[in-house]
C-alpha positions as CSV (number, residue, x, y, z in Angstrom):
1,M,35.4,-40.1,23.1
2,P,33.2,-37.2,21.9
3,P,29.9,-36.7,23.8
4,S,26.9,-38.2,22.2
5,P,24.4,-35.8,20.6
6,K,21.6,-34.7,22.9
7,Q,18.1,-35.5,21.8
8,L,15.3,-33.0,22.4
9,D,11.7,-33.9,22.7
10,V,9.9,-31.1,20.9
11,N,6.4,-32.4,21.8
12,K,7.2,-32.0,25.4
13,L,8.3,-28.4,24.9
14,F,5.0,-27.5,23.1
15,Q,2.9,-29.0,25.8
16,E,4.4,-26.7,28.5
17,G,2.3,-23.5,28.6
18,D,5.0,-20.9,29.5
19,V,7.6,-21.8,26.8
20,K,7.7,-20.0,23.5
21,V,9.6,-21.9,20.8
22,D,11.0,-20.0,17.8
23,L,12.5,-22.2,15.0
24,Q,14.1,-20.6,12.0
25,V,15.9,-22.2,9.1
26,K,17.9,-19.9,6.9
27,T,19.9,-20.7,3.8
28,A,22.9,-18.8,2.6
29,E,22.0,-16.1,0.0
30,D,24.5,-15.3,-2.7
31,D,24.8,-11.9,-4.4
32,Q,22.7,-12.9,-7.5
33,E,19.8,-14.2,-5.4
34,K,19.9,-11.1,-3.2
35,A,19.8,-8.8,-6.3
36,L,16.9,-10.8,-7.7
37,R,15.0,-10.7,-4.4
38,L,15.5,-6.9,-4.0
39,R,14.4,-6.3,-7.6
40,K,11.3,-8.4,-7.0
41,D,10.5,-6.5,-3.8
42,F,10.9,-3.2,-5.6
43,L,8.7,-4.2,-8.4
44,G,6.1,-5.5,-5.9
45,F,6.2,-2.1,-4.2
46,L,5.6,-0.3,-7.5
47,V,2.7,-2.5,-8.5
48,K,1.0,-3.0,-5.1
49,D,1.7,0.2,-3.2
50,L,2.6,3.1,-5.6
51,A,0.5,2.3,-8.7
52,P,-3.0,2.5,-7.1
53,Y,-2.2,5.9,-5.5
54,L,-0.9,7.3,-8.8
55,L,-3.8,5.9,-10.7
56,A,-6.3,7.3,-8.2
57,M,-4.6,10.7,-8.3
58,G,-4.7,10.7,-12.1
59,F,-8.4,10.1,-12.1
60,V,-9.0,12.8,-9.5
61,V,-7.0,15.3,-11.5
62,A,-8.7,14.4,-14.7
63,I,-12.1,14.7,-13.2
64,G,-11.2,18.0,-11.6
65,W,-9.8,19.3,-14.9
66,Y,-13.0,18.4,-16.7
67,C,-15.1,20.1,-14.0
68,F,-13.0,23.3,-14.5
69,V,-13.6,23.1,-18.3
70,V,-17.3,22.7,-17.8
71,L,-17.5,25.6,-15.4
72,N,-15.5,27.9,-17.6
73,R,-17.1,27.0,-20.9
74,S,-19.8,29.4,-22.0
75,G,-21.9,26.7,-23.8
76,S,-22.5,24.6,-20.6
77,T,-26.0,24.4,-19.4
78,A,-27.0,25.2,-15.8
79,E,-27.5,21.5,-15.0
80,E,-24.0,20.6,-16.3
81,K,-22.5,23.4,-14.2
82,Q,-24.4,22.2,-11.1
83,R,-23.0,18.7,-11.6
84,A,-19.5,20.0,-12.1
85,W,-19.8,22.1,-8.9
86,S,-21.0,19.0,-7.0
87,A,-18.1,16.9,-8.3
88,L,-15.6,19.6,-7.7
89,S,-16.8,20.1,-4.1
90,A,-16.5,16.4,-3.5
91,I,-13.0,16.4,-4.9
92,L,-12.0,19.3,-2.6
93,G,-13.6,17.6,0.4
94,L,-11.6,14.5,-0.5
95,V,-8.3,16.4,-0.7
96,V,-9.0,18.2,2.6
97,G,-9.9,14.8,4.3
98,V,-6.7,13.2,3.0
99,I,-4.5,16.1,4.2
100,T,-6.1,16.3,7.6
101,G,-6.2,12.5,8.0
102,K,-2.5,12.2,7.3
103,G,-1.8,15.1,9.6
104,I,-3.7,13.5,12.5
105,K,-1.8,10.2,12.3
């Protein structure tokens, strides 16, 4: 006769302070589901992680380019050149901060 299945009281395990219970339920994943999951993860990486950096870099480059144009144009007023220098120095400070911040980590 086969042995009868053992019953486990989960509430009793949770009440004990020094026991850690880890319960995982996994289902089998076929090739199509795996391909779909990996594609979804890749698209999520592109949208959530990579796109904001590329968008921010694009804005910084565009603003920097505009500052160079204003500084090199002969028709720019002194006030416009002053603002362009301020923006350009802020951009350069940002670049140096990002580079040294990445280097420290």
